[in-house]
Phi, psi and omega in degrees: 000141175305134186300321180295319179293322181296315180294329181293343180272352183266168171290155182305317182293316180294323180296317179296318180296315181296318180298321179295319180294318180296317181295321182292334180272003179076024181254046178289180184299329183293343181261356179280119182255137175078008181254149179276103183240002182083167180282124183285163172062030175285143179291147174286168182225120172232116182274124181263156179282120178299149182302133178085002181250163175229163186269139174239104185290157179292158181175183180239140179209170177263108180277138177132183184297132180259351182226186180300140177279083188302320182279356183051042185277334179055041183244005183211065177291155180290139179207130179279126181224162178246138183237133175284160182293150178201169173254147182221143174304132183285346174224170172292152177300131184268168176303316185287328176294317179291331178297327176301318177294314182298315181294325177296317180291318183293336177262016178064020175271075185260029183301330183283347186273326182063216177279132183231160182288166178298325179298316178291324177299321178292322177299319179294317181297323182264003179056040179279001174277346183286137179301135179272103183284344181288352180301331181293338178262320185285328189290335186226130181284143176052051183228131181278080181266004184301317179299320178294319179300322185281325191247335193300319182275321193265335188275138180298343177299336183252017183301321183261024174263155182292139177296139171224177176079019177241145181279170175302318182292323177294322177297321179294321179295320177300316180300319180294317178297315182298323178298309181294324181297315179289315186288334173296316179294321179291319179297317178298331180270004179077023181256153176296154180287153175271158173299162185293144163287144182201171173283148178288149169292162179300320180292318178299317181300312182295319178300315180293320181298323181292334177060032180089358179265084184297134177068008175285141183289330183231162179302331179271002180112274178116187010269005186262160180256004173238153174272186184294341177270359180087007181276140177293147183257003178199168178262108182204194179257100185293332181197172182302124180070010184239107179246348193259353182300336179272359177104352183219135179281321178247226178288165176242159172302155182296148173071028180276345181241166182299145175282166173277187186288350174263004179080024181258133182257149173058033174291337170244132176082187186068277170225147172292164187228135176296139171244167183292327192290146163287149181271130176214128186303327183252028184288329185302311178286347184274319186288159180289164182263014173233115183047056184291139173212135181258109180259133173200097184296336182274352179269113183285345179278129178238147185290136167237145185227157168102344183071169186218184181300338184256005185257152173284170190295337179303322182281351175276349183293147182304326186266358182283133181250148176205174181212160167222163180280139190299334181258016183243129177263149181226158179279002183228015179234127174230211179193168168219162186254161172229162175225128179293137175274130180259112179152207182300154180240023184282345178102348181249016184284347183269000000 
């Protein structure tokens, strides 16, 4: 019988006594022949929280619309699903964080990218990873967006504002670079590599946005978009022609409003966020109910969630779905990253 299994059948005191006798007789694991004892001297594993991220424990929730389907779109019926634990950026990626990636690529410091696909190679050659500042002019007709186009990306006044003007593919390239950048430092320090940074699945995003408040319409609960003092709880469009009641005409600096119960900021409003999934109107009943993700490489529409500074409150709801085309940048779409947690899924591992 395997010694570990044999000891496991004894009382704790007897097991300790027996182990001491075996060790004293020189019958340790190195002397056990023909037994399945596993590979010796394996490194231990403790997963640390990446800088700027917060923990989202595993759990079960009801994915889908929490309020009336105002648009009568019938694209997000309720479905109970289970999500494994992960880490998530507590804010959207900022201009200055993305600038670190851009400057690394522009100076040929592509250590974080490793081997990349031909599609990514073409993006690098054509510099399609660079934020498209013209979105501030193109997205809205008869709108004086020139000051935003000129200053939003390049001026230090906007360093801590959420990044916009990047495509779904550019966000994926950033995730790949960020993974290699961190793991190169860990490898140099003799540490095991961390799991990949990636975009959240649509289900992960909604689960994280709810912050443990199942069936709540907004990350803060709801059903209102103001608190008891009359202050807005997110950056969005409160009414027709009214963008400033929340304190900001366009985007706001990150973390200006209360976080949800998972410590995540701006899950509603400010900018919408790219998710991993391809968009399909009937994806909810199709996907599995454990870590669901809808993959379709031929579908150019990709899911965006959370609503933005230019959206009405309906799009800020946890269950509201929307999409943009993967090769199109917008002045109201950004992203944040997640990292899969490796280990127990009971919810108390953090």
